[in-house]
OpenMM code with the backbone's topology and positions (N, CA, C; nanometers):
from openmm import Vec3, app, unit

residues = "UNK UNK UNK UNK UNK UNK UNK UNK UNK UNK UNK UNK UNK UNK UNK UNK UNK UNK UNK UNK UNK UNK UNK UNK UNK UNK UNK UNK UNK UNK UNK UNK UNK UNK UNK UNK UNK UNK".split()
positions = [
    Vec3(-0.7865, -2.2833, -0.2516),
    Vec3(-0.6511, -2.3337, -0.3416),
    Vec3(-0.5067, -2.1850, -0.3067),
    Vec3(-0.3901, -2.2261, -0.2922),
    Vec3(-0.2855, -2.1837, -0.2320),
    Vec3(-0.2341, -2.1006, -0.3435),
    Vec3(-0.2229, -2.0452, -0.2887),
    Vec3(-0.1859, -1.9428, -0.3726),
    Vec3(0.0211, -1.9863, -0.4095),
    Vec3(0.0655, -1.8981, -0.5554),
    Vec3(0.1745, -2.0205, -0.5856),
    Vec3(0.3038, -1.8706, -0.5506),
    Vec3(0.4007, -1.8893, -0.5371),
    Vec3(0.5361, -1.7856, -0.5239),
    Vec3(0.4987, -1.6772, -0.6020),
    Vec3(0.4568, -1.7156, -0.7309),
    Vec3(0.4950, -1.6667, -0.7955),
    Vec3(0.3746, -1.5238, -0.8548),
    Vec3(0.2689, -1.6559, -0.7788),
    Vec3(0.1339, -1.5009, -0.7370),
    Vec3(0.1323, -1.4251, -0.6683),
    Vec3(0.1693, -1.4760, -0.5580),
    Vec3(0.2054, -1.4001, -0.4538),
    Vec3(0.3038, -1.2407, -0.4447),
    Vec3(0.4458, -1.2997, -0.5185),
    Vec3(0.4936, -1.1811, -0.5948),
    Vec3(0.4166, -1.1384, -0.6553),
    Vec3(0.3559, -1.1531, -0.8014),
    Vec3(0.2774, -1.0334, -0.8433),
    Vec3(0.1899, -0.9647, -0.7734),
    Vec3(0.1013, -1.0290, -0.7477),
    Vec3(0.0171, -0.9540, -0.6084),
    Vec3(0.0816, -0.8628, -0.5352),
    Vec3(0.2074, -0.8953, -0.4442),
    Vec3(0.2920, -0.7721, -0.3787),
    Vec3(0.3434, -0.6699, -0.4581),
    Vec3(0.3897, -0.6949, -0.5788),
    Vec3(0.4351, -0.6391, -0.6339),
    Vec3(0.3229, -0.5109, -0.7706),
    Vec3(0.1799, -0.5735, -0.7665),
    Vec3(0.1267, -0.4564, -0.7800),
    Vec3(0.0608, -0.4157, -0.6855),
    Vec3(0.0318, -0.4751, -0.5593),
    Vec3(-0.0465, -0.3795, -0.4704),
    Vec3(0.0129, -0.2688, -0.4577),
    Vec3(0.1461, -0.2850, -0.3774),
    Vec3(0.2636, -0.1744, -0.3174),
    Vec3(0.2591, -0.0486, -0.3857),
    Vec3(0.2821, -0.0683, -0.5633),
    Vec3(0.2684, 0.0827, -0.6115),
    Vec3(0.1250, 0.1779, -0.6025),
    Vec3(0.0016, 0.0363, -0.6125),
    Vec3(-0.0848, 0.0519, -0.6244),
    Vec3(-0.1411, 0.1888, -0.4978),
    Vec3(-0.0841, 0.1039, -0.3922),
    Vec3(-0.1665, 0.1624, -0.2323),
    Vec3(-0.0333, 0.2744, -0.2502),
    Vec3(0.0551, 0.3286, -0.2548),
    Vec3(0.0995, 0.4912, -0.2630),
    Vec3(0.0973, 0.5341, -0.3216),
    Vec3(0.0510, 0.5147, -0.4320),
    Vec3(0.0076, 0.6151, -0.5670),
    Vec3(-0.1452, 0.6205, -0.4736),
    Vec3(-0.2576, 0.6032, -0.3929),
    Vec3(-0.3799, 0.6147, -0.3443),
    Vec3(-0.3604, 0.7073, -0.2252),
    Vec3(-0.2040, 0.7314, -0.1442),
    Vec3(-0.1741, 0.7051, -0.0321),
    Vec3(-0.1215, 0.8745, -0.0171),
    Vec3(-0.0088, 0.8816, -0.1957),
    Vec3(0.0433, 0.9108, -0.1706),
    Vec3(-0.0219, 1.1437, -0.1762),
    Vec3(-0.1480, 1.1211, -0.2790),
    Vec3(-0.1567, 1.2542, -0.2884),
    Vec3(-0.2146, 1.2758, -0.1482),
    Vec3(-0.3149, 1.1996, 0.0015),
    Vec3(-0.4112, 1.2104, 0.0912),
    Vec3(-0.2699, 1.2550, 0.2180),
    Vec3(-0.1386, 1.1861, 0.1747),
    Vec3(-0.0274, 1.2853, 0.3008),
    Vec3(-0.0563, 1.3630, 0.3697),
    Vec3(-0.0888, 1.4675, 0.3000),
    Vec3(-0.0982, 1.5662, 0.4018),
    Vec3(-0.1948, 1.5888, 0.4925),
    Vec3(-0.3155, 1.5126, 0.4481),
    Vec3(-0.4397, 1.4895, 0.5390),
    Vec3(-0.4138, 1.5042, 0.6936),
    Vec3(-0.4546, 1.5601, 0.7612),
    Vec3(-0.4343, 1.5520, 0.9389),
    Vec3(-0.4592, 1.4282, 0.9450),
    Vec3(-0.5116, 1.3153, 0.9559),
    Vec3(-0.5458, 1.1837, 0.9727),
    Vec3(-0.4041, 1.1058, 0.9583),
    Vec3(-0.3500, 1.0728, 0.8062),
    Vec3(-0.2762, 1.0502, 0.8292),
    Vec3(-0.1127, 1.0936, 0.8811),
    Vec3(-0.0996, 1.2116, 0.8514),
    Vec3(-0.0111, 1.2875, 0.9604),
    Vec3(-0.0625, 1.2652, 1.1312),
    Vec3(-0.1831, 1.2519, 1.1531),
    Vec3(-0.1804, 1.2092, 1.2892),
    Vec3(-0.0919, 1.0991, 1.3375),
    Vec3(-0.1408, 1.0100, 1.2079),
    Vec3(-0.0742, 0.8013, 1.2295),
    Vec3(0.0420, 0.8185, 1.2578),
    Vec3(0.1208, 0.8597, 1.1187),
    Vec3(0.2912, 0.9151, 1.1279),
    Vec3(0.3135, 0.9529, 1.2706),
    Vec3(0.2622, 1.1059, 1.3297),
    Vec3(0.2959, 1.1467, 1.4683),
    Vec3(0.2914, 1.0047, 1.5708),
    Vec3(0.1911, 0.9205, 1.5557),
    Vec3(0.1732, 0.8388, 1.6538),
    Vec3(0.1626, 0.8529, 1.7804),
] * unit.nanometer
topology = app.Topology()
chain = topology.addChain("A")
for resn in residues:
    res = topology.addResidue(resn, chain)
    for name in ("N", "CA", "C"):
        topology.addAtom(name, app.Element.getBySymbol(name[0]), res)
């Protein structure tokens, strides 16, 4: 069953802050720094 536009926007809006919260404390770790240095 395909998502509706509202469901997609809700999921995206909810996942962005969550991913940012999980990423932010680890942004100083070598693997993340290595990925950013690319």
